[in-house]
C-alpha positions in Angstrom: -10.6 -5.9 -3.0 -9.6 -5.9 -6.7 -11.2 -3.2 -8.8 -8.7 -3.7 -11.6 -9.9 -4.7 -15.1 -7.8 -7.9 -14.7 -7.3 -10.5 -12.1 -4.5 -10.2 -9.5 -2.9 -12.4 -6.9 -3.0 -10.6 -3.5 -0.5 -11.5 -0.8 -0.8 -10.9 3.0 1.5 -11.6 5.9 2.4 -10.3 9.3 5.5 -10.4 11.4 7.6 -13.4 10.3 4.6 -15.5 9.3 4.3 -17.2 6.0 2.8 -15.2 3.1 -0.7 -16.2 2.2 -1.9 -15.7 -1.4 -5.4 -15.1 -2.8 -6.6 -15.0 -6.4 -8.9 -12.0 -6.8 -11.1 -11.8 -9.9 -11.2 -8.7 -12.1 -13.7 -5.9 -11.2 -14.6 -6.7 -7.6 -12.9 -9.9 -6.5 -12.3 -9.8 -2.7 -11.0 -11.8 0.2 -11.9 -11.1 3.9 -9.2 -11.5 6.5 -10.1 -11.4 10.2 -6.9 -10.5 12.1 -8.5 -9.8 15.5 -7.2 -7.1 17.8 -3.5 -7.6 17.0 -1.7 -7.8 13.7 1.9 -6.8 14.2 3.6 -5.3 11.2 1.3 -6.7 8.5 1.3 -6.0 4.8 -0.8 -6.6 1.8 0.2 -6.3 -1.9 -0.9 -7.6 -5.2 0.6 -8.6 -8.6 -0.8 -9.3 -12.0 1.8 -11.9 -12.6 1.7 -13.7 -9.2 5.2 -12.2 -8.3 5.5 -12.5 -4.6 8.5 -10.2 -4.4 7.7 -7.1 -2.2 10.5 -5.2 -3.9 8.3 -5.1 -7.0 5.0 -3.9 -5.4 3.0 -1.1 -4.0 2.7 -2.1 -0.3 -0.3 -1.6 2.0 1.1 -1.8 5.5 -0.8 -2.0 8.8 -0.2 -2.6 12.5 -3.3 -3.4 14.5 -3.6 -2.9 18.2 -0.6 -0.8 19.0 -1.6 0.9 22.3 -5.3 1.0 21.2 -4.6 2.3 17.8 -4.0 0.9 14.3 -1.4 2.5 12.1 -1.4 2.1 8.4 0.2 3.5 5.2 0.9 2.9 1.5 4.5 2.4 0.7 6.3 3.0 -2.7 9.6 3.0 -0.9 10.8 0.0 -3.0 8.5 0.1 -6.0 5.1 0.8 -7.5 3.1 -1.7 -9.5 -0.6 -1.1 -9.0 -2.9 1.7 -7.8 -4.0 1.2 -4.3 -5.9 2.6 -1.3 -6.7 1.8 2.3 -10.2 2.7 3.3 -11.3 2.6 6.9 -14.9 1.7 7.7 -16.9 0.9 10.8 -14.6 3.5 12.4 -14.3 3.0 16.1 -13.1 6.5 17.0 -10.8 8.8 15.1 -7.3 8.7 16.5 -5.3 11.9 17.0 -2.1 10.4 15.6 -0.6 10.7 12.2 -2.9 12.1 9.5 -6.0 10.8 11.1 -8.4 8.1 10.2 -8.7 8.7 6.5 -8.2 7.0 3.1 -4.7 7.2 1.6 -4.5 6.5 -2.1 -1.7 6.1 -4.6 -2.5 6.0 -8.3 0.0 6.4 -11.2 -2.0 6.2 -14.5 0.8 5.8 -17.1 3.6 3.9 -15.4 5.9 3.8 -18.5 5.6 7.6 -18.9 6.1 8.3 -15.2 9.0 5.9 -14.6 12.1 7.8 -15.8 15.7 7.8 -14.7 16.9 7.8 -12.0 14.1 5.3 -11.3 13.9 2.1 -13.3 11.0 0.8 -15.4 10.5 -3.0 -15.6 7.3 -3.4 -17.6 4.9 -4.2 -14.7 6.5 -2.1 -12.0 8.8 0.9 -11.4 11.7 0.7 -8.9 12.2 3.6 -6.6 16.0 3.6 -6.8 16.6 5.7 -3.6 13.4 4.9 -1.6 15.0 2.7 1.0 17.3 5.6 1.9 16.5 8.1 4.7 16.4 11.4 2.8 14.6 13.1 -0.1 16.2 12.5 -3.5 15.2 13.0 -7.2 13.9 9.4 -7.2 11.8 9.8 -4.1 10.5 13.3 -5.2 9.1 11.8 -8.3 7.1 9.2 -6.3 6.0 11.7 -3.7 4.8 14.0 -6.4 2.7 11.2 -8.0 1.5 9.8 -4.7 1.5 12.4 -1.9 -0.3 10.1 0.5 2.4 7.3 0.3 5.8 6.7 1.8 8.4 7.5 -0.8 11.5 7.0 1.4 12.0 5.3 4.7 11.7 8.4 6.9 8.6 9.9 5.2 6.5 9.4 8.4 4.9 12.9 8.9 3.0 13.0 5.6 2.4 9.2 5.2 1.2 7.6 8.4 -2.5 7.2 9.1 -4.2 6.0 12.3 -7.6 4.9 13.6 -8.7 3.5 16.9 -8.3 -0.3 17.2 -11.7 -1.9 16.3 -11.9 -0.1 12.9 -12.2 -2.3 9.8 -10.3 -1.7 6.5 -10.7 -2.3 2.8 -7.4 -2.7 1.0 -8.3 -1.8 -2.6 -6.3 -2.4 -5.7 -7.2 -0.1 -8.6 -9.6 2.0 -6.4 -11.0 3.9 -9.4 -11.1 0.8 -11.6 -8.3 2.1 -13.8 -4.7 1.3 -14.0 
């Protein structure tokens, strides 16, 4: 769902499948995806410019049907470009894993002011220069401070993984508050 005040192109893929794209209108445009009971290593992201490069985007990641559970997270390991959240609904049963069956959100209101060295500002997105690494750095601390629910580096599992019982539905929301 796109609550941004501008249209976006949303992208979705799982495993090694092709990336599908969807134009979402400003202020409520949406696309429904039915992935069934298995969606291995899927991700959803969006761009104002139609840029399909995951290294330039806030990633919404999900694995559906892993031993009866779905695991999901928001990742700013590579970059941040749009506010986002993952909202479970029609909840099957809360899972005891991760942070539980709740709604992670990541919103940075003024990207240009936020994105300072050692991170790199590129106009529409901010690169997390140390995020793909496996430890906390000045780069990842800035992202974690702004988005405590999100992965800020590759080993940030304990504070960034969410889980619901398989059978739960999810809204992937861009600009959840309607603001950028």
